[in-house]
N, CA, C and O atoms as a Maestro MAE file, in Angstrom:
{
 s_m_m2io_version
 :::
 2.0.0
}

f_m_ct {
 s_m_title
 :::
 protein
 m_atom[336] {
  # First column is atom index #
  i_m_mmod_type
  r_m_x_coord
  r_m_y_coord
  r_m_z_coord
  i_m_residue_number
  s_m_chain_name
  s_m_pdb_residue_name
  s_m_pdb_atom_name
  i_m_atomic_number
  :::
  1 25 18.017 -8.377 14.666 1 A "MET " " N  " 7
  2 3 18.376 -9.709 14.216 1 A "MET " " CA " 6
  3 2 19.661 -9.608 13.407 1 A "MET " " C  " 6
  4 15 19.671 -8.930 12.380 1 A "MET " " O  " 8
  5 25 20.734 -10.248 13.822 2 A "PRO " " N  " 7
  6 3 21.987 -10.174 13.086 2 A "PRO " " CA " 6
  7 2 21.909 -10.937 11.769 2 A "PRO " " C  " 6
  8 15 21.173 -11.914 11.635 2 A "PRO " " O  " 8
  9 25 22.682 -10.466 10.812 3 A "THR " " N  " 7
  10 3 22.709 -11.140 9.518 3 A "THR " " CA " 6
  11 2 23.415 -12.483 9.661 3 A "THR " " C  " 6
  12 15 24.434 -12.565 10.347 3 A "THR " " O  " 8
  13 25 22.901 -13.540 9.030 4 A "PRO " " N  " 7
  14 3 23.550 -14.846 9.119 4 A "PRO " " CA " 6
  15 2 24.736 -14.961 8.169 4 A "PRO " " C  " 6
  16 15 25.384 -16.006 8.109 4 A "PRO " " O  " 8
  17 25 25.020 -13.903 7.434 5 A "PHE " " N  " 7
  18 3 26.072 -13.945 6.436 5 A "PHE " " CA " 6
  19 2 27.400 -13.464 7.018 5 A "PHE " " C  " 6
  20 15 27.435 -12.625 7.918 5 A "PHE " " O  " 8
  21 25 28.489 -14.014 6.483 6 A "THR " " N  " 7
  22 3 29.824 -13.595 6.885 6 A "THR " " CA " 6
  23 2 30.662 -13.396 5.636 6 A "THR " " C  " 6
  24 15 30.264 -13.798 4.542 6 A "THR " " O  " 8
  25 25 31.800 -12.787 5.797 7 A "GLY " " N  " 7
  26 3 32.753 -12.642 4.702 7 A "GLY " " CA " 6
  27 2 32.189 -11.908 3.504 7 A "GLY " " C  " 6
  28 15 31.551 -10.863 3.636 7 A "GLY " " O  " 8
  29 25 32.437 -12.474 2.329 8 A "GLU " " N  " 7
  30 3 32.012 -11.841 1.082 8 A "GLU " " CA " 6
  31 2 30.504 -11.686 0.992 8 A "GLU " " C  " 6
  32 15 30.019 -10.681 0.473 8 A "GLU " " O  " 8
  33 25 29.752 -12.663 1.487 9 A "ALA " " N  " 7
  34 3 28.293 -12.573 1.435 9 A "ALA " " CA " 6
  35 2 27.792 -11.411 2.281 9 A "ALA " " C  " 6
  36 15 26.878 -10.696 1.871 9 A "ALA " " O  " 8
  37 25 28.381 -11.214 3.457 10 A "ALA " " N  " 7
  38 3 27.984 -10.097 4.321 10 A "ALA " " CA " 6
  39 2 28.325 -8.771 3.659 10 A "ALA " " C  " 6
  40 15 27.533 -7.830 3.710 10 A "ALA " " O  " 8
  41 25 29.488 -8.689 3.042 11 A "GLU " " N  " 7
  42 3 29.880 -7.456 2.359 11 A "GLU " " CA " 6
  43 2 28.962 -7.179 1.168 11 A "GLU " " C  " 6
  44 15 28.595 -6.028 0.928 11 A "GLU " " O  " 8
  45 25 28.595 -8.203 0.431 12 A "ALA " " N  " 7
  46 3 27.673 -8.030 -0.699 12 A "ALA " " CA " 6
  47 2 26.323 -7.523 -0.201 12 A "ALA " " C  " 6
  48 15 25.706 -6.670 -0.841 12 A "ALA " " O  " 8
  49 25 25.864 -8.038 0.927 13 A "LEU " " N  " 7
  50 3 24.594 -7.602 1.496 13 A "LEU " " CA " 6
  51 2 24.672 -6.135 1.929 13 A "LEU " " C  " 6
  52 15 23.721 -5.379 1.733 13 A "LEU " " O  " 8
  53 25 25.801 -5.733 2.516 14 A "ARG " " N  " 7
  54 3 25.980 -4.327 2.907 14 A "ARG " " CA " 6
  55 2 26.005 -3.416 1.685 14 A "ARG " " C  " 6
  56 15 25.440 -2.323 1.716 14 A "ARG " " O  " 8
  57 25 26.653 -3.855 0.611 15 A "ARG " " N  " 7
  58 3 26.676 -3.048 -0.628 15 A "ARG " " CA " 6
  59 2 25.274 -2.927 -1.207 15 A "ARG " " C  " 6
  60 15 24.883 -1.861 -1.684 15 A "ARG " " O  " 8
  61 25 24.526 -4.007 -1.165 16 A "PHE " " N  " 7
  62 3 23.156 -3.982 -1.664 16 A "PHE " " CA " 6
  63 2 22.321 -3.009 -0.829 16 A "PHE " " C  " 6
  64 15 21.549 -2.221 -1.375 16 A "PHE " " O  " 8
  65 25 22.478 -3.068 0.499 17 A "ALA " " N  " 7
  66 3 21.759 -2.147 1.377 17 A "ALA " " CA " 6
  67 2 22.132 -0.702 1.059 17 A "ALA " " C  " 6
  68 15 21.269 0.175 1.042 17 A "ALA " " O  " 8
  69 25 23.399 -0.457 0.811 18 A "ALA " " N  " 7
  70 3 23.841 0.899 0.470 18 A "ALA " " CA " 6
  71 2 23.225 1.360 -0.849 18 A "ALA " " C  " 6
  72 15 22.910 2.539 -1.006 18 A "ALA " " O  " 8
  73 25 23.051 0.442 -1.795 19 A "SER " " N  " 7
  74 3 22.436 0.826 -3.072 19 A "SER " " CA " 6
  75 2 20.962 1.149 -2.898 19 A "SER " " C  " 6
  76 15 20.428 2.020 -3.585 19 A "SER " " O  " 8
  77 25 20.302 0.450 -1.980 20 A "ILE " " N  " 7
  78 3 18.901 0.754 -1.687 20 A "ILE " " CA " 6
  79 2 18.819 2.132 -1.030 20 A "ILE " " C  " 6
  80 15 17.968 2.946 -1.389 20 A "ILE " " O  " 8
  81 25 19.705 2.389 -0.072 21 A "GLU " " N  " 7
  82 3 19.735 3.698 0.582 21 A "GLU " " CA " 6
  83 2 19.999 4.801 -0.441 21 A "GLU " " C  " 6
  84 15 19.400 5.873 -0.357 21 A "GLU " " O  " 8
  85 25 20.879 4.556 -1.396 22 A "ALA " " N  " 7
  86 3 21.160 5.563 -2.433 22 A "ALA " " CA " 6
  87 2 19.906 5.896 -3.227 22 A "ALA " " C  " 6
  88 15 19.670 7.056 -3.566 22 A "ALA " " O  " 8
  89 25 19.111 4.891 -3.520 23 A "THR " " N  " 7
  90 3 17.855 5.127 -4.237 23 A "THR " " CA " 6
  91 2 16.931 6.005 -3.400 23 A "THR " " C  " 6
  92 15 16.300 6.921 -3.925 23 A "THR " " O  " 8
  93 25 16.852 5.732 -2.121 24 A "PHE " " N  " 7
  94 3 16.006 6.544 -1.247 24 A "PHE " " CA " 6
  95 2 16.521 7.979 -1.165 24 A "PHE " " C  " 6
  96 15 15.735 8.924 -1.216 24 A "PHE " " O  " 8
  97 25 17.834 8.144 -1.040 25 A "THR " " N  " 7
  98 3 18.367 9.505 -0.912 25 A "THR " " CA " 6
  99 2 18.182 10.305 -2.196 25 A "THR " " C  " 6
  100 15 18.068 11.530 -2.151 25 A "THR " " O  " 8
  101 25 18.151 9.633 -3.329 26 A "GLU " " N  " 7
  102 3 17.867 10.330 -4.591 26 A "GLU " " CA " 6
  103 2 16.488 10.962 -4.570 26 A "GLU " " C  " 6
  104 15 16.215 11.895 -5.325 26 A "GLU " " O  " 8
  105 25 15.624 10.459 -3.714 27 A "HIS " " N  " 7
  106 3 14.249 10.966 -3.605 27 A "HIS " " CA " 6
  107 2 14.032 11.757 -2.326 27 A "HIS " " C  " 6
  108 15 12.897 11.991 -1.912 27 A "HIS " " O  " 8
  109 25 15.136 12.168 -1.701 28 A "GLY " " N  " 7
  110 3 15.044 12.986 -0.503 28 A "GLY " " CA " 6
  111 2 14.632 12.227 0.744 28 A "GLY " " C  " 6
  112 15 14.154 12.830 1.705 28 A "GLY " " O  " 8
  113 25 14.810 10.920 0.744 29 A "LEU " " N  " 7
  114 3 14.436 10.071 1.877 29 A "LEU " " CA " 6
  115 2 15.668 9.330 2.374 29 A "LEU " " C  " 6
  116 15 16.703 9.315 1.707 29 A "LEU " " O  " 8
  117 25 15.557 8.723 3.536 30 A "THR " " N  " 7
  118 3 16.636 7.899 4.055 30 A "THR " " CA " 6
  119 2 16.063 6.764 4.896 30 A "THR " " C  " 6
  120 15 15.055 6.930 5.582 30 A "THR " " O  " 8
  121 25 16.707 5.636 4.833 31 A "LEU " " N  " 7
  122 3 16.309 4.496 5.656 31 A "LEU " " CA " 6
  123 2 16.785 4.659 7.093 31 A "LEU " " C  " 6
  124 15 16.472 3.830 7.949 31 A "LEU " " O  " 8
  125 25 17.540 5.723 7.365 32 A "HIS " " N  " 7
  126 3 17.915 6.037 8.746 32 A "HIS " " CA " 6
  127 2 16.710 6.589 9.510 32 A "HIS " " C  " 6
  128 15 16.686 6.555 10.741 32 A "HIS " " O  " 8
  129 25 15.723 7.090 8.788 33 A "ASP " " N  " 7
  130 3 14.501 7.596 9.394 33 A "ASP " " CA " 6
  131 2 13.614 6.398 9.769 33 A "ASP " " C  " 6
  132 15 13.313 5.557 8.921 33 A "ASP " " O  " 8
  133 25 13.205 6.327 11.019 34 A "ASP " " N  " 7
  134 3 12.440 5.167 11.496 34 A "ASP " " CA " 6
  135 2 11.139 4.959 10.726 34 A "ASP " " C  " 6
  136 15 10.789 3.825 10.399 34 A "ASP " " O  " 8
  137 25 10.422 6.040 10.436 35 A "ASP " " N  " 7
  138 3 9.151 5.900 9.707 35 A "ASP " " CA " 6
  139 2 9.382 5.412 8.277 35 A "ASP " " C  " 6
  140 15 8.638 4.569 7.776 35 A "ASP " " O  " 8
  141 25 10.408 5.943 7.630 36 A "THR " " N  " 7
  142 3 10.721 5.509 6.260 36 A "THR " " CA " 6
  143 2 11.141 4.043 6.261 36 A "THR " " C  " 6
  144 15 10.713 3.274 5.399 36 A "THR " " O  " 8
  145 25 11.973 3.655 7.218 37 A "ALA " " N  " 7
  146 3 12.426 2.262 7.307 37 A "ALA " " CA " 6
  147 2 11.246 1.325 7.559 37 A "ALA " " C  " 6
  148 15 11.171 0.246 6.970 37 A "ALA " " O  " 8
  149 25 10.327 1.734 8.431 38 A "ALA " " N  " 7
  150 3 9.160 0.900 8.720 38 A "ALA " " CA " 6
  151 2 8.280 0.753 7.479 38 A "ALA " " C  " 6
  152 15 7.774 -0.333 7.196 38 A "ALA " " O  " 8
  153 25 8.104 1.831 6.754 39 A "THR " " N  " 7
  154 3 7.303 1.784 5.528 39 A "THR " " CA " 6
  155 2 7.975 0.895 4.489 39 A "THR " " C  " 6
  156 15 7.302 0.128 3.799 39 A "THR " " O  " 8
  157 25 9.280 0.992 4.376 40 A "TYR " " N  " 7
  158 3 10.044 0.150 3.452 40 A "TYR " " CA " 6
  159 2 9.843 -1.330 3.785 40 A "TYR " " C  " 6
  160 15 9.556 -2.138 2.901 40 A "TYR " " O  " 8
  161 25 9.996 -1.677 5.063 41 A "ARG " " N  " 7
  162 3 9.824 -3.083 5.468 41 A "ARG " " CA " 6
  163 2 8.399 -3.560 5.226 41 A "ARG " " C  " 6
  164 15 8.188 -4.674 4.748 41 A "ARG " " O  " 8
  165 25 7.428 -2.727 5.552 42 A "LEU " " N  " 7
  166 3 6.030 -3.091 5.332 42 A "LEU " " CA " 6
  167 2 5.755 -3.308 3.848 42 A "LEU " " C  " 6
  168 15 5.046 -4.246 3.483 42 A "LEU " " O  " 8
  169 25 6.297 -2.469 3.007 43 A "THR " " N  " 7
  170 3 6.110 -2.612 1.562 43 A "THR " " CA " 6
  171 2 6.664 -3.949 1.078 43 A "THR " " C  " 6
  172 15 6.031 -4.625 0.267 43 A "THR " " O  " 8
  173 25 7.834 -4.331 1.568 44 A "LEU " " N  " 7
  174 3 8.401 -5.621 1.174 44 A "LEU " " CA " 6
  175 2 7.542 -6.781 1.658 44 A "LEU " " C  " 6
  176 15 7.415 -7.789 0.963 44 A "LEU " " O  " 8
  177 25 6.956 -6.650 2.836 45 A "GLN " " N  " 7
  178 3 6.064 -7.696 3.337 45 A "GLN " " CA " 6
  179 2 4.827 -7.828 2.451 45 A "GLN " " C  " 6
  180 15 4.359 -8.937 2.195 45 A "GLN " " O  " 8
  181 25 4.301 -6.701 1.988 46 A "VAL " " N  " 7
  182 3 3.146 -6.726 1.085 46 A "VAL " " CA " 6
  183 2 3.532 -7.381 -0.241 46 A "VAL " " C  " 6
  184 15 2.769 -8.174 -0.792 46 A "VAL " " O  " 8
  185 25 4.712 -7.047 -0.747 47 A "VAL " " N  " 7
  186 3 5.180 -7.648 -1.996 47 A "VAL " " CA " 6
  187 2 5.319 -9.161 -1.840 47 A "VAL " " C  " 6
  188 15 4.919 -9.915 -2.727 47 A "VAL " " O  " 8
  189 25 5.882 -9.609 -0.721 48 A "ALA " " N  " 7
  190 3 6.024 -11.051 -0.485 48 A "ALA " " CA " 6
  191 2 4.651 -11.731 -0.453 48 A "ALA " " C  " 6
  192 15 4.474 -12.809 -1.019 48 A "ALA " " O  " 8
  193 25 3.684 -11.093 0.211 49 A "ARG " " N  " 7
  194 3 2.329 -11.662 0.238 49 A "ARG " " CA " 6
  195 2 1.718 -11.713 -1.155 49 A "ARG " " C  " 6
  196 15 1.045 -12.682 -1.505 49 A "ARG " " O  " 8
  197 25 1.949 -10.676 -1.950 50 A "ALA " " N  " 7
  198 3 1.410 -10.661 -3.315 50 A "ALA " " CA " 6
  199 2 2.001 -11.805 -4.136 50 A "ALA " " C  " 6
  200 15 1.289 -12.452 -4.903 50 A "ALA " " O  " 8
  201 25 3.279 -12.050 -3.978 51 A "ILE " " N  " 7
  202 3 3.921 -13.156 -4.704 51 A "ILE " " CA " 6
  203 2 3.357 -14.491 -4.227 51 A "ILE " " C  " 6
  204 15 3.041 -15.360 -5.040 51 A "ILE " " O  " 8
  205 25 3.231 -14.657 -2.907 52 A "GLU " " N  " 7
  206 3 2.665 -15.899 -2.371 52 A "GLU " " CA " 6
  207 2 1.232 -16.100 -2.856 52 A "GLU " " C  " 6
  208 15 0.845 -17.211 -3.220 52 A "GLU " " O  " 8
  209 25 0.451 -15.031 -2.860 53 A "GLY " " N  " 7
  210 3 -0.922 -15.123 -3.332 53 A "GLY " " CA " 6
  211 2 -1.011 -15.450 -4.804 53 A "GLY " " C  " 6
  212 15 -1.875 -16.216 -5.230 53 A "GLY " " O  " 8
  213 25 -0.113 -14.866 -5.582 54 A "SER " " N  " 7
  214 3 -0.089 -15.151 -7.020 54 A "SER " " CA " 6
  215 2 0.245 -16.606 -7.284 54 A "SER " " C  " 6
  216 15 -0.316 -17.228 -8.187 54 A "SER " " O  " 8
  217 25 1.149 -17.140 -6.502 55 A "GLN " " N  " 7
  218 3 1.492 -18.559 -6.638 55 A "GLN " " CA " 6
  219 2 0.294 -19.422 -6.232 55 A "GLN " " C  " 6
  220 15 -0.033 -20.395 -6.912 55 A "GLN " " O  " 8
  221 25 -0.351 -19.067 -5.134 56 A "ALA " " N  " 7
  222 3 -1.478 -19.856 -4.622 56 A "ALA " " CA " 6
  223 2 -2.665 -19.864 -5.580 56 A "ALA " " C  " 6
  224 15 -3.381 -20.861 -5.675 56 A "ALA " " O  " 8
  225 25 -2.873 -18.760 -6.286 57 A "THR " " N  " 7
  226 3 -4.024 -18.680 -7.195 57 A "THR " " CA " 6
  227 2 -3.697 -19.151 -8.604 57 A "THR " " C  " 6
  228 15 -4.582 -19.225 -9.456 57 A "THR " " O  " 8
  229 25 -2.447 -19.466 -8.850 58 A "GLY " " N  " 7
  230 3 -2.055 -19.941 -10.167 58 A "GLY " " CA " 6
  231 2 -1.658 -18.850 -11.139 58 A "GLY " " C  " 6
  232 15 -1.352 -19.136 -12.296 58 A "GLY " " O  " 8
  233 25 -1.657 -17.612 -10.694 59 A "ALA " " N  " 7
  234 3 -1.226 -16.523 -11.573 59 A "ALA " " CA " 6
  235 2 0.287 -16.566 -11.799 59 A "ALA " " C  " 6
  236 15 0.783 -16.100 -12.825 59 A "ALA " " O  " 8
  237 25 1.003 -17.122 -10.842 60 A "LEU " " N  " 7
  238 3 2.453 -17.300 -10.923 60 A "LEU " " CA " 6
  239 2 2.715 -18.796 -10.872 60 A "LEU " " C  " 6
  240 15 2.104 -19.512 -10.079 60 A "LEU " " O  " 8
  241 25 3.608 -19.260 -11.706 61 A "HIS " " N  " 7
  242 3 3.909 -20.692 -11.766 61 A "HIS " " CA " 6
  243 2 5.399 -20.908 -11.512 61 A "HIS " " C  " 6
  244 15 6.142 -21.315 -12.406 61 A "HIS " " O  " 8
  245 25 5.819 -20.632 -10.293 62 A "ALA " " N  " 7
  246 3 7.229 -20.784 -9.944 62 A "ALA " " CA " 6
  247 2 7.476 -22.156 -9.326 62 A "ALA " " C  " 6
  248 15 6.636 -22.690 -8.602 62 A "ALA " " O  " 8
  249 25 8.621 -22.699 -9.621 63 A "ASP " " N  " 7
  250 3 9.084 -23.913 -8.966 63 A "ASP " " CA " 6
  251 2 9.180 -23.606 -7.465 63 A "ASP " " C  " 6
  252 15 9.607 -22.510 -7.102 63 A "ASP " " O  " 8
  253 25 8.799 -24.530 -6.593 64 A "PRO " " N  " 7
  254 3 8.834 -24.249 -5.152 64 A "PRO " " CA " 6
  255 2 10.195 -23.750 -4.657 64 A "PRO " " C  " 6
  256 15 10.255 -22.866 -3.803 64 A "PRO " " O  " 8
  257 25 11.279 -24.305 -5.184 65 A "LYS " " N  " 7
  258 3 12.616 -23.860 -4.765 65 A "LYS " " CA " 6
  259 2 12.866 -22.424 -5.227 65 A "LYS " " C  " 6
  260 15 13.399 -21.612 -4.470 65 A "LYS " " O  " 8
  261 25 12.483 -22.111 -6.460 66 A "GLU " " N  " 7
  262 3 12.663 -20.754 -6.967 66 A "GLU " " CA " 6
  263 2 11.809 -19.763 -6.181 66 A "GLU " " C  " 6
  264 15 12.258 -18.659 -5.869 66 A "GLU " " O  " 8
  265 25 10.590 -20.157 -5.865 67 A "LEU " " N  " 7
  266 3 9.710 -19.299 -5.082 67 A "LEU " " CA " 6
  267 2 10.323 -19.035 -3.708 67 A "LEU " " C  " 6
  268 15 10.319 -17.899 -3.232 67 A "LEU " " O  " 8
  269 25 10.842 -20.068 -3.078 68 A "ALA " " N  " 7
  270 3 11.466 -19.910 -1.762 68 A "ALA " " CA " 6
  271 2 12.666 -18.974 -1.834 68 A "ALA " " C  " 6
  272 15 12.863 -18.150 -0.940 68 A "ALA " " O  " 8
  273 25 13.466 -19.092 -2.888 69 A "GLU " " N  " 7
  274 3 14.631 -18.220 -3.055 69 A "GLU " " CA " 6
  275 2 14.210 -16.765 -3.280 69 A "GLU " " C  " 6
  276 15 14.817 -15.843 -2.735 69 A "GLU " " O  " 8
  277 25 13.169 -16.574 -4.083 70 A "LEU " " N  " 7
  278 3 12.660 -15.228 -4.329 70 A "LEU " " CA " 6
  279 2 12.148 -14.603 -3.033 70 A "LEU " " C  " 6
  280 15 12.472 -13.456 -2.726 70 A "LEU " " O  " 8
  281 25 11.360 -15.344 -2.282 71 A "LEU " " N  " 7
  282 3 10.831 -14.821 -1.027 71 A "LEU " " CA " 6
  283 2 11.935 -14.583 -0.006 71 A "LEU " " C  " 6
  284 15 11.864 -13.625 0.764 71 A "LEU " " O  " 8
  285 25 12.943 -15.429 0.014 72 A "ALA " " N  " 7
  286 3 14.073 -15.217 0.924 72 A "ALA " " CA " 6
  287 2 14.832 -13.945 0.548 72 A "ALA " " C  " 6
  288 15 15.301 -13.219 1.425 72 A "ALA " " O  " 8
  289 25 14.953 -13.675 -0.737 73 A "THR " " N  " 7
  290 3 15.611 -12.447 -1.183 73 A "THR " " CA " 6
  291 2 14.829 -11.226 -0.730 73 A "THR " " C  " 6
  292 15 15.403 -10.268 -0.212 73 A "THR " " O  " 8
  293 25 13.535 -11.264 -0.924 74 A "ILE " " N  " 7
  294 3 12.691 -10.134 -0.510 74 A "ILE " " CA " 6
  295 2 12.770 -9.947 1.000 74 A "ILE " " C  " 6
  296 15 12.900 -8.820 1.477 74 A "ILE " " O  " 8
  297 25 12.695 -11.017 1.742 75 A "ARG " " N  " 7
  298 3 12.762 -10.909 3.199 75 A "ARG " " CA " 6
  299 2 14.152 -10.460 3.649 75 A "ARG " " C  " 6
  300 15 14.285 -9.748 4.645 75 A "ARG " " O  " 8
  301 25 15.171 -10.871 2.925 76 A "GLY " " N  " 7
  302 3 16.521 -10.393 3.227 76 A "GLY " " CA " 6
  303 2 16.675 -8.899 2.992 76 A "GLY " " C  " 6
  304 15 17.425 -8.219 3.692 76 A "GLY " " O  " 8
  305 25 15.951 -8.400 1.995 77 A "MET " " N  " 7
  306 3 15.996 -6.960 1.707 77 A "MET " " CA " 6
  307 2 15.462 -6.144 2.878 77 A "MET " " C  " 6
  308 15 15.808 -4.972 3.025 77 A "MET " " O  " 8
  309 25 14.630 -6.747 3.702 78 A "GLU " " N  " 7
  310 3 14.102 -6.042 4.877 78 A "GLU " " CA " 6
  311 2 15.204 -5.644 5.842 78 A "GLU " " C  " 6
  312 15 14.995 -4.762 6.674 78 A "GLU " " O  " 8
  313 25 16.370 -6.268 5.755 79 A "GLN " " N  " 7
  314 3 17.482 -5.953 6.642 79 A "GLN " " CA " 6
  315 2 18.187 -4.653 6.286 79 A "GLN " " C  " 6
  316 15 18.949 -4.124 7.096 79 A "GLN " " O  " 8
  317 25 17.950 -4.135 5.104 80 A "ALA " " N  " 7
  318 3 18.699 -2.962 4.606 80 A "ALA " " CA " 6
  319 2 18.782 -1.810 5.604 80 A "ALA " " C  " 6
  320 15 19.875 -1.282 5.810 80 A "ALA " " O  " 8
  321 25 17.683 -1.393 6.233 81 A "PRO " " N  " 7
  322 3 17.790 -0.228 7.123 81 A "PRO " " CA " 6
  323 2 18.824 -0.382 8.252 81 A "PRO " " C  " 6
  324 15 19.451 0.598 8.654 81 A "PRO " " O  " 8
  325 25 18.997 -1.578 8.746 82 A "ARG " " N  " 7
  326 3 19.948 -1.741 9.850 82 A "ARG " " CA " 6
  327 2 21.376 -2.016 9.370 82 A "ARG " " C  " 6
  328 15 22.301 -2.088 10.179 82 A "ARG " " O  " 8
  329 25 21.550 -2.168 8.069 83 A "LEU " " N  " 7
  330 3 22.882 -2.464 7.531 83 A "LEU " " CA " 6
  331 2 23.593 -1.227 6.985 83 A "LEU " " C  " 6
  332 15 24.776 -1.281 6.647 83 A "LEU " " O  " 8
  333 25 22.869 -0.124 6.902 84 A "ILE " " N  " 7
  334 3 23.489 1.085 6.343 84 A "ILE " " CA " 6
  335 2 24.058 1.966 7.432 84 A "ILE " " C  " 6
  336 15 24.616 3.024 7.142 84 A "ILE " " O  " 8
  :::
 }
 m_bond[335] {
  # First column is bond index #
  i_m_from
  i_m_to
  i_m_order
  :::
  1 1 2 1
  2 2 3 1
  3 3 4 2
  4 3 5 1
  5 5 6 1
  6 6 7 1
  7 7 8 2
  8 7 9 1
  9 9 10 1
  10 10 11 1
  11 11 12 2
  12 11 13 1
  13 13 14 1
  14 14 15 1
  15 15 16 2
  16 15 17 1
  17 17 18 1
  18 18 19 1
  19 19 20 2
  20 19 21 1
  21 21 22 1
  22 22 23 1
  23 23 24 2
  24 23 25 1
  25 25 26 1
  26 26 27 1
  27 27 28 2
  28 27 29 1
  29 29 30 1
  30 30 31 1
  31 31 32 2
  32 31 33 1
  33 33 34 1
  34 34 35 1
  35 35 36 2
  36 35 37 1
  37 37 38 1
  38 38 39 1
  39 39 40 2
  40 39 41 1
  41 41 42 1
  42 42 43 1
  43 43 44 2
  44 43 45 1
  45 45 46 1
  46 46 47 1
  47 47 48 2
  48 47 49 1
  49 49 50 1
  50 50 51 1
  51 51 52 2
  52 51 53 1
  53 53 54 1
  54 54 55 1
  55 55 56 2
  56 55 57 1
  57 57 58 1
  58 58 59 1
  59 59 60 2
  60 59 61 1
  61 61 62 1
  62 62 63 1
  63 63 64 2
  64 63 65 1
  65 65 66 1
  66 66 67 1
  67 67 68 2
  68 67 69 1
  69 69 70 1
  70 70 71 1
  71 71 72 2
  72 71 73 1
  73 73 74 1
  74 74 75 1
  75 75 76 2
  76 75 77 1
  77 77 78 1
  78 78 79 1
  79 79 80 2
  80 79 81 1
  81 81 82 1
  82 82 83 1
  83 83 84 2
  84 83 85 1
  85 85 86 1
  86 86 87 1
  87 87 88 2
  88 87 89 1
  89 89 90 1
  90 90 91 1
  91 91 92 2
  92 91 93 1
  93 93 94 1
  94 94 95 1
  95 95 96 2
  96 95 97 1
  97 97 98 1
  98 98 99 1
  99 99 100 2
  100 99 101 1
  101 101 102 1
  102 102 103 1
  103 103 104 2
  104 103 105 1
  105 105 106 1
  106 106 107 1
  107 107 108 2
  108 107 109 1
  109 109 110 1
  110 110 111 1
  111 111 112 2
  112 111 113 1
  113 113 114 1
  114 114 115 1
  115 115 116 2
  116 115 117 1
  117 117 118 1
  118 118 119 1
  119 119 120 2
  120 119 121 1
  121 121 122 1
  122 122 123 1
  123 123 124 2
  124 123 125 1
  125 125 126 1
  126 126 127 1
  127 127 128 2
  128 127 129 1
  129 129 130 1
  130 130 131 1
  131 131 132 2
  132 131 133 1
  133 133 134 1
  134 134 135 1
  135 135 136 2
  136 135 137 1
  137 137 138 1
  138 138 139 1
  139 139 140 2
  140 139 141 1
  141 141 142 1
  142 142 143 1
  143 143 144 2
  144 143 145 1
  145 145 146 1
  146 146 147 1
  147 147 148 2
  148 147 149 1
  149 149 150 1
  150 150 151 1
  151 151 152 2
  152 151 153 1
  153 153 154 1
  154 154 155 1
  155 155 156 2
  156 155 157 1
  157 157 158 1
  158 158 159 1
  159 159 160 2
  160 159 161 1
  161 161 162 1
  162 162 163 1
  163 163 164 2
  164 163 165 1
  165 165 166 1
  166 166 167 1
  167 167 168 2
  168 167 169 1
  169 169 170 1
  170 170 171 1
  171 171 172 2
  172 171 173 1
  173 173 174 1
  174 174 175 1
  175 175 176 2
  176 175 177 1
  177 177 178 1
  178 178 179 1
  179 179 180 2
  180 179 181 1
  181 181 182 1
  182 182 183 1
  183 183 184 2
  184 183 185 1
  185 185 186 1
  186 186 187 1
  187 187 188 2
  188 187 189 1
  189 189 190 1
  190 190 191 1
  191 191 192 2
  192 191 193 1
  193 193 194 1
  194 194 195 1
  195 195 196 2
  196 195 197 1
  197 197 198 1
  198 198 199 1
  199 199 200 2
  200 199 201 1
  201 201 202 1
  202 202 203 1
  203 203 204 2
  204 203 205 1
  205 205 206 1
  206 206 207 1
  207 207 208 2
  208 207 209 1
  209 209 210 1
  210 210 211 1
  211 211 212 2
  212 211 213 1
  213 213 214 1
  214 214 215 1
  215 215 216 2
  216 215 217 1
  217 217 218 1
  218 218 219 1
  219 219 220 2
  220 219 221 1
  221 221 222 1
  222 222 223 1
  223 223 224 2
  224 223 225 1
  225 225 226 1
  226 226 227 1
  227 227 228 2
  228 227 229 1
  229 229 230 1
  230 230 231 1
  231 231 232 2
  232 231 233 1
  233 233 234 1
  234 234 235 1
  235 235 236 2
  236 235 237 1
  237 237 238 1
  238 238 239 1
  239 239 240 2
  240 239 241 1
  241 241 242 1
  242 242 243 1
  243 243 244 2
  244 243 245 1
  245 245 246 1
  246 246 247 1
  247 247 248 2
  248 247 249 1
  249 249 250 1
  250 250 251 1
  251 251 252 2
  252 251 253 1
  253 253 254 1
  254 254 255 1
  255 255 256 2
  256 255 257 1
  257 257 258 1
  258 258 259 1
  259 259 260 2
  260 259 261 1
  261 261 262 1
  262 262 263 1
  263 263 264 2
  264 263 265 1
  265 265 266 1
  266 266 267 1
  267 267 268 2
  268 267 269 1
  269 269 270 1
  270 270 271 1
  271 271 272 2
  272 271 273 1
  273 273 274 1
  274 274 275 1
  275 275 276 2
  276 275 277 1
  277 277 278 1
  278 278 279 1
  279 279 280 2
  280 279 281 1
  281 281 282 1
  282 282 283 1
  283 283 284 2
  284 283 285 1
  285 285 286 1
  286 286 287 1
  287 287 288 2
  288 287 289 1
  289 289 290 1
  290 290 291 1
  291 291 292 2
  292 291 293 1
  293 293 294 1
  294 294 295 1
  295 295 296 2
  296 295 297 1
  297 297 298 1
  298 298 299 1
  299 299 300 2
  300 299 301 1
  301 301 302 1
  302 302 303 1
  303 303 304 2
  304 303 305 1
  305 305 306 1
  306 306 307 1
  307 307 308 2
  308 307 309 1
  309 309 310 1
  310 310 311 1
  311 311 312 2
  312 311 313 1
  313 313 314 1
  314 314 315 1
  315 315 316 2
  316 315 317 1
  317 317 318 1
  318 318 319 1
  319 319 320 2
  320 319 321 1
  321 321 322 1
  322 322 323 1
  323 323 324 2
  324 323 325 1
  325 325 326 1
  326 326 327 1
  327 327 328 2
  328 327 329 1
  329 329 330 1
  330 330 331 1
  331 331 332 2
  332 331 333 1
  333 333 334 1
  334 334 335 1
  335 335 336 2
  :::
 }
}
């Protein structure tokens, strides 16, 4: 799935992806590895579900727009493996 971002936004997303990869390489891992990338994406999906569940149960009290932005950020982070 291609990134919908262009120009400065696309470059910022690539820099963010590179910073995520740097964190992984500090721990002897890489998002270039298919299994590591799959685990990374799955972890983000679990985090998104936890946030949605927290909102649904009242443990989190986010404005709907803020919640949508937070979830979009997390889902956008799933693109990191293909951007590095």
